[in-house]
C-alpha positions in Angstrom: 81.5 122.2 123.3 85.3 122.7 123.1 87.5 121.8 120.2 91.1 121.0 121.2 93.9 121.0 118.6 96.7 118.6 119.3 98.3 118.8 115.8 98.7 115.8 113.6 98.6 115.5 109.8 95.3 117.4 109.8 97.3 120.6 110.5 100.5 119.9 108.6 101.8 122.5 106.2 104.7 122.5 103.7 107.8 124.4 104.8 109.4 125.7 101.6 112.6 126.5 103.5 113.4 122.9 104.5 111.0 121.0 102.1 109.2 119.2 104.9 105.6 118.9 106.1 105.4 120.4 109.6 102.8 120.9 112.3 102.6 124.6 112.7 102.0 126.3 116.0 98.5 127.6 115.0 94.9 126.6 114.4 94.7 127.7 110.8 93.3 124.5 109.3 90.5 124.2 111.9 89.7 127.9 111.8 89.4 127.8 108.0 86.9 124.9 108.2 84.9 126.6 111.0 84.6 129.8 108.9 82.0 127.9 106.7 79.9 127.0 109.8 77.1 129.3 111.1 78.0 128.8 114.7 80.8 129.9 117.0 82.9 127.2 118.6 85.5 127.5 121.4 88.8 126.4 120.0 92.1 125.9 122.0 95.4 124.9 120.5 97.1 122.7 123.1 99.7 120.4 121.6 101.2 121.0 118.1 102.8 117.7 117.3 102.8 114.8 114.9 101.0 112.1 116.9 104.1 109.9 116.8 105.7 112.5 119.0 102.8 112.6 121.4 103.7 111.7 125.0 101.8 110.6 128.1 102.4 114.2 129.4 100.7 115.6 126.3 97.7 113.3 126.9 97.6 114.3 130.6 97.7 118.0 129.6 94.7 117.4 127.3 92.9 115.5 130.1 93.5 118.3 132.6 91.9 120.8 130.2 88.9 118.5 129.8 88.7 117.9 133.6 88.8 121.7 134.4 86.3 122.6 131.6 82.7 123.2 132.3 81.9 121.7 128.9 80.7 118.1 128.5 81.5 117.6 124.8 85.0 117.8 123.3 86.3 117.3 119.8 90.1 116.6 119.7 92.0 117.1 116.5 94.6 114.4 116.7 97.1 112.6 114.5 96.0 109.2 113.3 99.1 107.1 114.2 98.5 107.3 118.0 94.8 108.3 118.1 93.9 105.0 119.5 96.3 105.4 122.4 94.9 108.8 123.4 91.4 107.5 123.0 92.1 104.5 125.3 93.7 106.9 127.8 90.7 109.3 127.8 88.3 106.3 128.2 90.1 105.2 131.3 90.1 108.8 132.8 86.6 110.0 131.9 83.2 108.5 132.3 81.1 111.7 132.3 82.2 113.3 129.0 81.7 112.9 125.3 85.1 113.0 123.6 85.4 112.7 119.8 88.8 112.3 118.3 89.2 113.1 114.6 92.0 113.8 112.3 93.1 113.4 108.7 95.3 111.1 106.7 96.1 114.0 104.3 97.0 117.5 105.4 94.2 120.1 105.1 96.7 122.2 103.1 97.1 119.5 100.5 93.5 118.3 100.2 90.7 120.1 102.1 88.1 117.4 101.7 89.0 114.8 104.2 89.9 117.1 107.1 86.7 119.2 106.4 84.5 116.1 106.2 85.9 114.5 109.4 85.6 117.7 111.4 82.1 118.3 110.0 81.0 114.8 110.8 82.4 115.1 114.4 80.5 118.4 114.9 77.2 117.0 113.6 77.6 113.8 115.7 78.3 115.9 118.8 74.7 117.3 118.6 73.1 113.9 118.1 75.0 111.7 120.6 73.4 111.0 123.9 75.7 108.3 125.3 78.9 109.5 127.0 82.1 108.0 126.0 85.1 108.2 123.7 84.6 108.1 120.0 86.7 108.2 116.8 85.5 110.0 113.7 87.5 108.9 110.7 87.0 107.6 107.1 83.2 108.1 107.2 82.7 106.3 110.5 81.9 107.5 114.0 82.2 104.7 116.5 83.3 104.1 120.1 87.1 104.2 120.1 87.5 100.4 120.4 85.3 99.7 117.3 87.6 101.5 114.7 91.2 100.9 113.9 93.7 102.3 111.4 94.5 100.0 108.5 98.0 101.1 107.8 98.2 99.1 104.6 95.1 100.8 103.1 95.6 104.2 104.8 92.1 104.4 106.3 90.1 103.5 109.4 88.0 100.4 109.4 85.5 98.8 111.7 87.0 96.2 114.0 85.8 92.7 113.2 
């Protein structure tokens, strides 16, 4: 399994110099969560962006890493605003991989619970899943990417009806 960090709110930290939440160029949030797990995971920081800034080139870069990897299971830490676009792209590109996208509506630095829960659920699910495909793990759900959507009014992911 390979965990790929592409930024998003999950990773954001407060910059006291300019008063803004920023996506830092590191994997601190993920590494902090993984410290509590009794297993070593491969982790690569790839794109450090808010997902609203994510481009098709960024998605292609992630896809190239997945394509060149010998792994078959990938967890991608991703911003929630464009998670569905990346999931749809990966579903078009890969049929032979298990790809789980997860993120957080609140930065790990502000509240550690949601980010930790989502990553923990994605890790656990990666051991149980047998069917290849692209999944989203958010708000207590893990479903194929086209079965969950972000409810921007309520600030959570919900099952598609």
